[in-house]
py3Dmol code that shows the C-alpha trace and the ligand (Angstrom):
import py3Dmol

protein = """\
ATOM      1  CA  MET A   1     116.932  52.905 154.329  1.00  0.00           C
ATOM      2  CA  ALA A   2     116.728  56.685 154.809  1.00  0.00           C
ATOM      3  CA  PRO A   3     113.367  58.115 153.772  1.00  0.00           C
ATOM      4  CA  ASN A   4     114.930  60.429 151.238  1.00  0.00           C
ATOM      5  CA  THR A   5     116.670  57.788 149.165  1.00  0.00           C
ATOM      6  CA  ARG A   6     115.276  56.377 145.996  1.00  0.00           C
ATOM      7  CA  VAL A   7     114.230  52.752 145.654  1.00  0.00           C
ATOM      8  CA  SER A   8     116.362  51.609 142.767  1.00  0.00           C
ATOM      9  CA  LYS A   9     115.049  49.424 139.919  1.00  0.00           C
ATOM     10  CA  CYS A  10     111.524  49.978 141.110  1.00  0.00           C
ATOM     11  CA  GLN A  11     108.576  51.322 139.188  1.00  0.00           C
ATOM     12  CA  ILE A  12     105.067  51.767 140.642  1.00  0.00           C
ATOM     13  CA  SER A  13     102.154  52.976 138.562  1.00  0.00           C
ATOM     14  CA  ARG A  14      98.769  54.201 139.542  1.00  0.00           C
ATOM     15  CA  PRO A  15      95.731  54.537 137.223  1.00  0.00           C
ATOM     16  CA  ILE A  16      93.873  57.772 137.360  1.00  0.00           C
ATOM     17  CA  LEU A  17      90.823  59.226 135.576  1.00  0.00           C
ATOM     18  CA  VAL A  18      90.737  62.779 134.295  1.00  0.00           C
ATOM     19  CA  GLY A  19      87.442  63.767 132.785  1.00  0.00           C
ATOM     20  CA  ASN A  20      84.291  65.775 132.602  1.00  0.00           C
ATOM     21  CA  ASP A  21      80.571  65.341 132.505  1.00  0.00           C
ATOM     22  CA  ALA A  22      78.115  67.942 131.231  1.00  0.00           C
ATOM     23  CA  LYS A  23      74.429  68.478 130.657  1.00  0.00           C
ATOM     24  CA  PRO A  24      72.226  71.191 129.219  1.00  0.00           C
ATOM     25  CA  LEU A  25      70.813  73.626 131.716  1.00  0.00           C
ATOM     26  CA  THR A  26      67.123  73.217 132.504  1.00  0.00           C
ATOM     27  CA  LYS A  27      64.784  76.231 131.966  1.00  0.00           C
ATOM     28  CA  GLU A  28      64.927  77.063 135.684  1.00  0.00           C
ATOM     29  CA  GLU A  29      68.701  76.734 135.834  1.00  0.00           C
ATOM     30  CA  LYS A  30      69.032  78.951 132.776  1.00  0.00           C
ATOM     31  CA  GLU A  31      67.145  81.714 134.511  1.00  0.00           C
ATOM     32  CA  LYS A  32      69.614  81.667 137.425  1.00  0.00           C
ATOM     33  CA  ALA A  33      72.767  81.257 135.342  1.00  0.00           C
ATOM     34  CA  PRO A  34      74.644  84.101 133.637  1.00  0.00           C
ATOM     35  CA  THR A  35      73.246  85.088 130.204  1.00  0.00           C
ATOM     36  CA  ASP A  36      74.426  82.835 127.301  1.00  0.00           C
ATOM     37  CA  HIS A  37      75.263  79.914 129.575  1.00  0.00           C
ATOM     38  CA  THR A  38      73.854  76.709 128.103  1.00  0.00           C
ATOM     39  CA  HIS A  39      75.438  73.844 130.142  1.00  0.00           C
ATOM     40  CA  THR A  40      76.416  72.801 133.581  1.00  0.00           C
ATOM     41  CA  TRP A  41      79.656  70.760 133.692  1.00  0.00           C
ATOM     42  CA  ARG A  42      82.057  69.162 136.131  1.00  0.00           C
ATOM     43  CA  ILE A  43      85.784  68.492 135.640  1.00  0.00           C
ATOM     44  CA  PHE A  44      87.320  65.857 137.885  1.00  0.00           C
ATOM     45  CA  VAL A  45      90.404  63.783 138.772  1.00  0.00           C
ATOM     46  CA  GLU A  46      89.585  60.549 140.487  1.00  0.00           C
ATOM     47  CA  GLY A  47      90.765  57.012 141.185  1.00  0.00           C
ATOM     48  CA  VAL A  48      89.617  53.942 139.280  1.00  0.00           C
ATOM     49  CA  ASP A  49      86.858  51.987 140.906  1.00  0.00           C
ATOM     50  CA  GLY A  50      86.565  54.479 143.774  1.00  0.00           C
ATOM     51  CA  GLU A  51      90.191  54.354 144.891  1.00  0.00           C
ATOM     52  CA  ASP A  52      90.883  57.166 147.400  1.00  0.00           C
ATOM     53  CA  ILE A  53      93.656  59.047 145.590  1.00  0.00           C
ATOM     54  CA  SER A  54      93.970  61.639 148.376  1.00  0.00           C
ATOM     55  CA  LYS A  55      96.291  59.161 150.069  1.00  0.00           C
ATOM     56  CA  TRP A  56      98.939  60.189 147.552  1.00  0.00           C
ATOM     57  CA  VAL A  57      97.574  63.207 145.737  1.00  0.00           C
ATOM     58  CA  ARG A  58      98.044  66.429 147.742  1.00  0.00           C
ATOM     59  CA  LYS A  59      96.147  68.844 145.550  1.00  0.00           C
ATOM     60  CA  VAL A  60      94.809  69.372 142.047  1.00  0.00           C
ATOM     61  CA  VAL A  61      94.885  72.699 140.225  1.00  0.00           C
ATOM     62  CA  PHE A  62      92.418  73.221 137.329  1.00  0.00           C
ATOM     63  CA  LYS A  63      93.212  76.117 134.990  1.00  0.00           C
ATOM     64  CA  LEU A  64      89.959  77.102 133.253  1.00  0.00           C
ATOM     65  CA  HIS A  65      89.436  79.394 130.227  1.00  0.00           C
ATOM     66  CA  ASP A  66      90.214  83.038 130.882  1.00  0.00           C
ATOM     67  CA  THR A  67      86.567  83.962 130.332  1.00  0.00           C
ATOM     68  CA  TYR A  68      85.917  82.544 133.845  1.00  0.00           C
ATOM     69  CA  ASN A  69      86.330  84.533 137.022  1.00  0.00           C
ATOM     70  CA  ASN A  70      89.332  83.244 139.008  1.00  0.00           C
ATOM     71  CA  PRO A  71      90.190  80.695 136.312  1.00  0.00           C
ATOM     72  CA  THR A  72      92.804  78.917 138.489  1.00  0.00           C
ATOM     73  CA  ARG A  73      90.931  76.663 140.881  1.00  0.00           C
ATOM     74  CA  THR A  74      92.921  74.828 143.562  1.00  0.00           C
ATOM     75  CA  ILE A  75      91.290  71.811 145.184  1.00  0.00           C
ATOM     76  CA  GLU A  76      93.120  70.535 148.270  1.00  0.00           C
ATOM     77  CA  SER A  77      90.850  67.673 149.387  1.00  0.00           C
ATOM     78  CA  PRO A  78      88.643  65.124 147.611  1.00  0.00           C
ATOM     79  CA  PRO A  79      86.603  65.184 145.548  1.00  0.00           C
ATOM     80  CA  PHE A  80      89.133  66.810 143.269  1.00  0.00           C
ATOM     81  CA  GLU A  81      86.614  68.532 141.021  1.00  0.00           C
ATOM     82  CA  VAL A  82      85.154  71.847 139.858  1.00  0.00           C
ATOM     83  CA  THR A  83      81.550  72.342 138.833  1.00  0.00           C
ATOM     84  CA  GLU A  84      80.629  75.336 136.641  1.00  0.00           C
ATOM     85  CA  THR A  85      78.216  76.546 133.992  1.00  0.00           C
ATOM     86  CA  GLY A  86      79.215  77.963 130.613  1.00  0.00           C
ATOM     87  CA  TRP A  87      78.577  78.026 126.896  1.00  0.00           C
ATOM     88  CA  GLY A  88      81.737  76.774 125.212  1.00  0.00           C
ATOM     89  CA  GLU A  89      84.183  73.912 125.092  1.00  0.00           C
ATOM     90  CA  PHE A  90      87.888  74.465 125.808  1.00  0.00           C
ATOM     91  CA  ASP A  91      91.099  72.847 127.032  1.00  0.00           C
ATOM     92  CA  ILE A  92      91.516  72.692 130.798  1.00  0.00           C
ATOM     93  CA  MET A  93      95.008  72.367 132.260  1.00  0.00           C
ATOM     94  CA  VAL A  94      95.004  69.908 135.143  1.00  0.00           C
ATOM     95  CA  ARG A  95      98.013  69.849 137.480  1.00  0.00           C
ATOM     96  CA  ILE A  96      98.359  67.068 140.011  1.00  0.00           C
ATOM     97  CA  PHE A  97     100.579  67.763 143.015  1.00  0.00           C
ATOM     98  CA  PHE A  98     102.032  65.169 145.421  1.00  0.00           C
ATOM     99  CA  ALA A  99     103.131  65.450 149.060  1.00  0.00           C
ATOM    100  CA  PRO A 100     106.358  67.445 149.445  1.00  0.00           C
ATOM    101  CA  GLU A 101     107.920  64.372 151.135  1.00  0.00           C
ATOM    102  CA  ALA A 102     107.416  62.418 147.849  1.00  0.00           C
ATOM    103  CA  HIS A 103     109.871  64.711 146.041  1.00  0.00           C
ATOM    104  CA  GLU A 104     107.839  64.163 142.861  1.00  0.00           C
ATOM    105  CA  LYS A 105     107.308  66.947 140.365  1.00  0.00           C
ATOM    106  CA  ALA A 106     103.676  67.976 139.689  1.00  0.00           C
ATOM    107  CA  LEU A 107     102.170  66.353 136.621  1.00  0.00           C
ATOM    108  CA  THR A 108     100.285  68.248 133.956  1.00  0.00           C
ATOM    109  CA  PHE A 109      97.474  66.908 131.832  1.00  0.00           C
ATOM    110  CA  TYR A 110      95.155  68.621 129.386  1.00  0.00           C
ATOM    111  CA  HIS A 111      91.509  67.749 129.167  1.00  0.00           C
ATOM    112  CA  HIS A 112      89.256  69.053 126.420  1.00  0.00           C
ATOM    113  CA  LEU A 113      85.960  69.957 128.104  1.00  0.00           C
ATOM    114  CA  LYS A 114      83.142  68.370 126.129  1.00  0.00           C
ATOM    115  CA  LEU A 115      79.641  69.836 126.340  1.00  0.00           C
ATOM    116  CA  HIS A 116      78.020  68.405 123.196  1.00  0.00           C
ATOM    117  CA  PRO A 117      77.302  64.736 122.319  1.00  0.00           C
ATOM    118  CA  TYR A 118      80.167  63.311 120.203  1.00  0.00           C
ATOM    119  CA  GLY A 119      81.767  60.184 118.834  1.00  0.00           C
ATOM    120  CA  PRO A 120      80.344  56.672 118.577  1.00  0.00           C
ATOM    121  CA  ARG A 121      78.084  57.230 121.630  1.00  0.00           C
ATOM    122  CA  MET A 122      76.565  60.435 120.243  1.00  0.00           C
ATOM    123  CA  GLU A 123      73.074  59.048 119.759  1.00  0.00           C
ATOM    124  CA  GLU A 124      73.104  57.440 123.213  1.00  0.00           C
ATOM    125  CA  MET A 125      74.194  60.826 124.735  1.00  0.00           C
ATOM    126  CA  LYS A 126      71.469  62.700 122.899  1.00  0.00           C
ATOM    127  CA  ALA A 127      68.842  60.156 124.011  1.00  0.00           C
ATOM    128  CA  SER A 128      69.898  60.651 127.632  1.00  0.00           C
ATOM    129  CA  GLY A 129      68.913  64.322 127.466  1.00  0.00           C
ATOM    130  CA  GLY A 130      72.363  65.463 126.345  1.00  0.00           C
ATOM    131  CA  LEU A 131      74.236  63.997 129.277  1.00  0.00           C
ATOM    132  CA  VAL A 132      77.850  63.965 128.030  1.00  0.00           C
ATOM    133  CA  GLU A 133      80.836  62.188 129.517  1.00  0.00           C
ATOM    134  CA  SER A 134      84.399  62.430 128.401  1.00  0.00           C
ATOM    135  CA  VAL A 135      86.946  60.531 130.495  1.00  0.00           C
ATOM    136  CA  GLN A 136      90.627  59.906 129.866  1.00  0.00           C
ATOM    137  CA  TYR A 137      92.396  57.003 131.560  1.00  0.00           C
ATOM    138  CA  GLU A 138      95.953  57.836 132.583  1.00  0.00           C
ATOM    139  CA  GLU A 139      98.679  55.932 134.293  1.00  0.00           C
ATOM    140  CA  ILE A 140     101.018  57.795 136.597  1.00  0.00           C
ATOM    141  CA  VAL A 141     104.405  56.067 136.741  1.00  0.00           C
ATOM    142  CA  PHE A 142     106.675  56.605 139.745  1.00  0.00           C
ATOM    143  CA  ASN A 143     110.071  55.639 138.472  1.00  0.00           C
ATOM    144  CA  GLU A 144     112.553  54.759 141.263  1.00  0.00           C
ATOM    145  CA  PRO A 145     110.365  56.490 143.788  1.00  0.00           C
ATOM    146  CA  PHE A 146     111.617  57.869 147.068  1.00  0.00           C
ATOM    147  CA  GLU A 147     111.164  55.593 150.077  1.00  0.00           C
ATOM    148  CA  TYR A 148     108.235  57.783 151.254  1.00  0.00           C
ATOM    149  CA  THR A 149     106.264  57.303 148.068  1.00  0.00           C
ATOM    150  CA  TYR A 150     107.237  53.634 147.819  1.00  0.00           C
ATOM    151  CA  LYS A 151     105.884  52.928 151.277  1.00  0.00           C
ATOM    152  CA  LEU A 152     102.793  55.052 150.818  1.00  0.00           C
ATOM    153  CA  LEU A 153     101.808  53.299 147.555  1.00  0.00           C
ATOM    154  CA  SER A 154     102.655  49.779 148.691  1.00  0.00           C
ATOM    155  CA  GLN A 155     100.617  50.229 151.859  1.00  0.00           C
ATOM    156  CA  ASN A 156      97.681  51.423 149.756  1.00  0.00           C
ATOM    157  CA  PRO A 157      97.463  49.035 146.838  1.00  0.00           C
ATOM    158  CA  ILE A 158      94.584  49.434 144.369  1.00  0.00           C
ATOM    159  CA  GLY A 159      91.850  46.934 143.796  1.00  0.00           C
ATOM    160  CA  ASP A 160      92.680  43.499 145.199  1.00  0.00           C
ATOM    161  CA  GLY A 161      96.358  44.420 145.327  1.00  0.00           C
ATOM    162  CA  HIS A 162      97.018  43.135 141.809  1.00  0.00           C
ATOM    163  CA  GLY A 163      96.164  46.406 140.032  1.00  0.00           C
ATOM    164  CA  LEU A 164      93.361  46.788 137.570  1.00  0.00           C
ATOM    165  CA  ALA A 165      90.409  44.398 137.407  1.00  0.00           C
ATOM    166  CA  VAL A 166      90.932  41.584 134.804  1.00  0.00           C
ATOM    167  CA  GLU A 167      87.635  42.139 133.005  1.00  0.00           C
ATOM    168  CA  SER A 168      85.357  45.158 132.324  1.00  0.00           C
ATOM    169  CA  GLU A 169      81.941  45.459 133.962  1.00  0.00           C
ATOM    170  CA  PRO A 170      79.374  48.048 132.919  1.00  0.00           C
ATOM    171  CA  ASP A 171      80.060  50.188 136.020  1.00  0.00           C
ATOM    172  CA  HIS A 172      83.826  49.501 135.971  1.00  0.00           C
ATOM    173  CA  PRO A 173      84.974  49.855 132.349  1.00  0.00           C
ATOM    174  CA  PHE A 174      88.710  50.340 133.048  1.00  0.00           C
ATOM    175  CA  SER A 175      90.299  46.903 133.174  1.00  0.00           C
ATOM    176  CA  GLN A 176      93.215  44.833 131.830  1.00  0.00           C
ATOM    177  CA  GLN A 177      90.742  43.622 129.175  1.00  0.00           C
ATOM    178  CA  LEU A 178      89.995  47.174 127.983  1.00  0.00           C
ATOM    179  CA  GLU A 179      93.743  47.881 127.862  1.00  0.00           C
ATOM    180  CA  GLN A 180      94.267  44.778 125.663  1.00  0.00           C
ATOM    181  CA  ASP A 181      91.309  45.756 123.448  1.00  0.00           C
ATOM    182  CA  GLU A 182      92.844  49.206 122.930  1.00  0.00           C
ATOM    183  CA  ALA A 183      96.255  47.676 122.189  1.00  0.00           C
ATOM    184  CA  ASP A 184      94.622  45.312 119.608  1.00  0.00           C
ATOM    185  CA  LYS A 185      92.860  48.286 117.934  1.00  0.00           C
ATOM    186  CA  LEU A 186      96.200  50.137 117.682  1.00  0.00           C
ATOM    187  CA  ASP A 187      97.862  47.026 116.163  1.00  0.00           C
ATOM    188  CA  PHE A 188      95.038  46.723 113.663  1.00  0.00           C
ATOM    189  CA  ALA A 189      95.333  50.412 112.700  1.00  0.00           C
ATOM    190  CA  ILE A 190      99.126  50.126 112.286  1.00  0.00           C
ATOM    191  CA  GLN A 191      98.637  47.130 109.941  1.00  0.00           C
ATOM    192  CA  GLU A 192      96.048  49.048 107.915  1.00  0.00           C
ATOM    193  CA  VAL A 193      98.438  52.007 107.552  1.00  0.00           C
ATOM    194  CA  LYS A 194     101.264  49.743 106.502  1.00  0.00           C
ATOM    195  CA  LYS A 195      99.029  48.060 103.873  1.00  0.00           C
ATOM    196  CA  THR A 196      97.924  51.463 102.517  1.00  0.00           C
ATOM    197  CA  ILE A 197     101.511  52.681 102.254  1.00  0.00           C
ATOM    198  CA  GLU A 198     102.460  49.491 100.461  1.00  0.00           C
ATOM    199  CA  MET A 199      99.570  49.922  98.002  1.00  0.00           C
ATOM    200  CA  TYR A 200     100.586  53.501  97.177  1.00  0.00           C
ATOM    201  CA  LYS A 201     104.195  52.489  96.792  1.00  0.00           C
ATOM    202  CA  GLN A 202     103.179  49.892  94.214  1.00  0.00           C
ATOM    203  CA  GLN A 203     100.990  52.457  92.372  1.00  0.00           C
ATOM    204  CA  VAL A 204     103.912  54.866  92.211  1.00  0.00           C
ATOM    205  CA  GLN A 205     106.237  52.158  90.960  1.00  0.00           C
ATOM    206  CA  SER A 206     103.847  51.046  88.276  1.00  0.00           C
ATOM    207  CA  LEU A 207     103.274  54.687  87.166  1.00  0.00           C
ATOM    208  CA  GLN A 208     107.072  55.218  87.045  1.00  0.00           C
ATOM    209  CA  GLY A 209     107.384  51.966  84.992  1.00  0.00           C
ATOM    210  CA  GLN A 210     104.768  53.152  82.500  1.00  0.00           C
ATOM    211  CA  LYS A 211     106.484  56.530  82.152  1.00  0.00           C
ATOM    212  CA  SER A 212     109.945  55.035  81.472  1.00  0.00           C
ATOM    213  CA  SER A 213     108.577  52.621  78.893  1.00  0.00           C
ATOM    214  CA  THR A 214     106.754  55.340  76.925  1.00  0.00           C
ATOM    215  CA  PRO A 215     108.818  55.967  73.786  1.00  0.00           C
ATOM    216  CA  VAL A 216     110.087  59.575  73.504  1.00  0.00           C
ATOM    217  CA  GLU A 217     108.924  61.159  70.233  1.00  0.00           C
TER     218      GLU A 217
END
"""
ligand_1 = """\
17
SLL
C 84.937 78.683 122.171
N 87.326 78.666 122.310
O 84.900 79.690 121.499
C 86.163 78.467 123.035
C 86.115 79.269 124.250
C 85.043 79.624 126.439
C 83.922 79.206 127.240
C 85.096 78.797 125.157
C 82.672 81.028 130.128
C 81.414 81.690 130.396
C 81.499 82.915 131.267
C 82.606 80.066 129.039
O 81.685 79.272 128.831
N 83.735 80.078 128.339
O 81.569 82.796 132.460
O 81.427 83.961 130.623
O 84.050 77.828 122.118
"""
view = py3Dmol.view(width=600, height=400)
view.addModel(protein, "pdb")
view.setStyle({"model": 0}, {"cartoon": {"style": "trace"}})
view.addModel(ligand_1, "xyz")
view.setStyle({"model": 1}, {"stick": {}})
view.zoomTo()
view.show()
């Protein structure tokens, strides 16, 4: 098969992590950093469980807030990350580019840079001296990839060759089990929303019933 033909009826996906960590500047760091800067942070794109994504990712471009000097940062070799200091949270545009031979368009993600403890793990983050982590799990799907990408990805399978690990471990949270847990949470939330809609429908119906049975004076 010629390298520039598509492999029909084939879909290959690759998990990827887009995230940031951050921590408050120490007194000494604050003295060296620009005025008003409160945190040091790192935005990154990396493989799950240490997969070397540079086998199929050519470069990553991070577009920072315009308050930064040279806000467009291009990283052409791993680790695909940018470390900075600053004072505020903002959305970072993350563009992932593939090899030209892959004929795949660049993909764009947005990551909200988190500096302050948040969510259910807020207390834990505060207790760790304000070390904050915010990581999004993404799956890149190559639909009917070109022969080049097909070969590249099949020669470099992730994990044991069967994709994500079956169960989560403290150091390896992203697994088939976590995926199932998330799907279960979504199902539960959908059922709750349906129940609430049903409850309000019945309330409306009973109010309408009361109104129509009230005699007009
Ligand atoms: C905010 N909308 O108001 C956001 C903007 C921008 C953060 C945050 C840059 C520091 C510098 C910096 O931290 N920008 O180099 O001047 O919270």
